[in-house]
Phi, psi and omega in degrees: 000130185268130172292122186295340181265319184269344172073026178217166180299132184293335176287314178298328179284353180080022183270358180239085183291336181204148172225122179246129181245120179276166183297327183268012180090011176278124184243135176241122181244125176262126179242125179257118179266160179292327174222142183299324182268029181304128181295344180264009185304310183298319180296317180295317178302313181298316182295318179296313181299314181295321181293317183287322178298334181281358181272146182301136175088353181273128180253330178207155181227128174246117180259117179258118184257127177232191181232141179288153171276179186299318181294319179294320178299316180299318181293317182292324179290326175299316180293320180296320179294321178295320178299316179297323179296319181292334182253035183298140180287162176284135177241176178274004180272124183303143178299341181270354181284133175277121185257119180241119177258125179266120190230161173207156179282338184219164177277168174085009180260003179083026183300315182293322178296320178295317180304307184297313183289327174295317179298317179297317180295323176294319179297325178296344176275008179087019184260157172263119189236126173270144176235116178251118178273091182272003175276078189299316180291316189248040184304136179215356184300316180302316180293318181296327179271345181072032179236154180199176181135176181273142176277120180273160178247140174223123183055038176078010180233151179289145177252114179302147174288142183249149181216119179285131179229106183056233178268004181249189186214139172252139170238125193233135170229135181206152173298338179296340176276348186245349185229164176285128184298333184267358182252138180288141173262113187251074181246148175270174189305317183296320180288322176300314179300320180295322178297314179296321178300319178294321178298330182270328185258325187253050181215148178269080179286331181070199180280116178242144170280313178228147166242116180257123186249125175271105181276153172290160178296155173095197185225055187256209188299317183296316180298315180292323178295321179297321178300326179282320186280324181229076186293351177270005179300141176242140185260136166249119183266128177258129177222168173245169186300326184301149182299323182300319180294322180295315183298321180288321178296327180295333176292323177296322177294319179298318177300316181298314183290328175294331176269011178063034174262147178279132170270110188279330182171178182241139173242124177266124179250157179058046178279218186303144176251130178249121183281176183294344179268003178086008178270133183258134181236134174268078188297326182249019184093187182211158175080006183296317180296318179296321179294317180296316179300318180294319180298323183272347182073034180232164181284150167276107188287325181187161178231122185255121183291157174285120185212135181297338180297332180298311180293317180298317180296320179294318180295326182273354184070030180232088184305135183297334180295341180267359181263204181232019180276186182297323181291334177299318179293325178297314180288330175298319178291323177298315179296321177299315180298319179294312186286335185251337186236310188280312183217065183290150175287148181238150177285125187243007181299126179088353182267171184301319182299318180293321179296318177299319180298317180297319179296315180298320180294320180295318179295321181297326181265006174075018180260000000 
């Protein structure tokens, strides 16, 4: 019997701790729910009773409903998340594309600026990079990149806006191309998830080397939905030096690992500030990124200094990674570390991923 909410067999989920069969065909089934007041309780009771009564030799069924303890709840949710991962839907993102989600536990750490500049730096390496602005409420990618315009449709799917960067290419989708920048988007979690799903399924992303996703802060619906839709996503956690930022970022890592996503590394933003006289100040403390990386057992991919050019470049729509200043070199090194060490591209000719990609392309063109 399938739990209608978790989508798996209630026995496999560990929701049936005991079944007692009496000599006269009297059966007692104990069912443990995740919460005693589960709205599906009556349906589950009816289904269990009906299923067992239909078995040969059963004369009566007593269904005893209880509640799981904390450890049991954790185990059943782990199994449900794994089940969702195994049944991930088909998206428009090629199986060979390396998917990097830039995340943080809280706002204000410069996550979107890091996303945009990392994508630009990767494109400068001659790569084709997709940028998905999944921060539906707080979209900022179009302004940070300095691009705008209407999203066109082709064969019923959105066409990302393109931007040439050096010898590479950016393909960008954001709610900012579809909504007024000055008006609040007042959507609940289910609608937010649907918007991200459309960006992943109903778009012509084409062949991408990397898809870099700017996640909203926190550990909410969009993050959990992404884990289900793109289970091969890898997280890059952005933090700042203060301890408070690290602790919140560690929750984002915990969410990712519970959803069976790989935490690829940590990026420390707003680290030391060097004034015009060459004196360096740790305005927000120091070593936060390294401590978080050590706690999580992942590499510190890069440390980005606090510099006014970052804000100026974002306001002007001219990412610092595309210029020739000091920060450009920092992001070039960050992109090198990502492309060569943290999440390198792999040759896929002849492998299952390439075969799947060929099949999907053939189906899309009706051949």
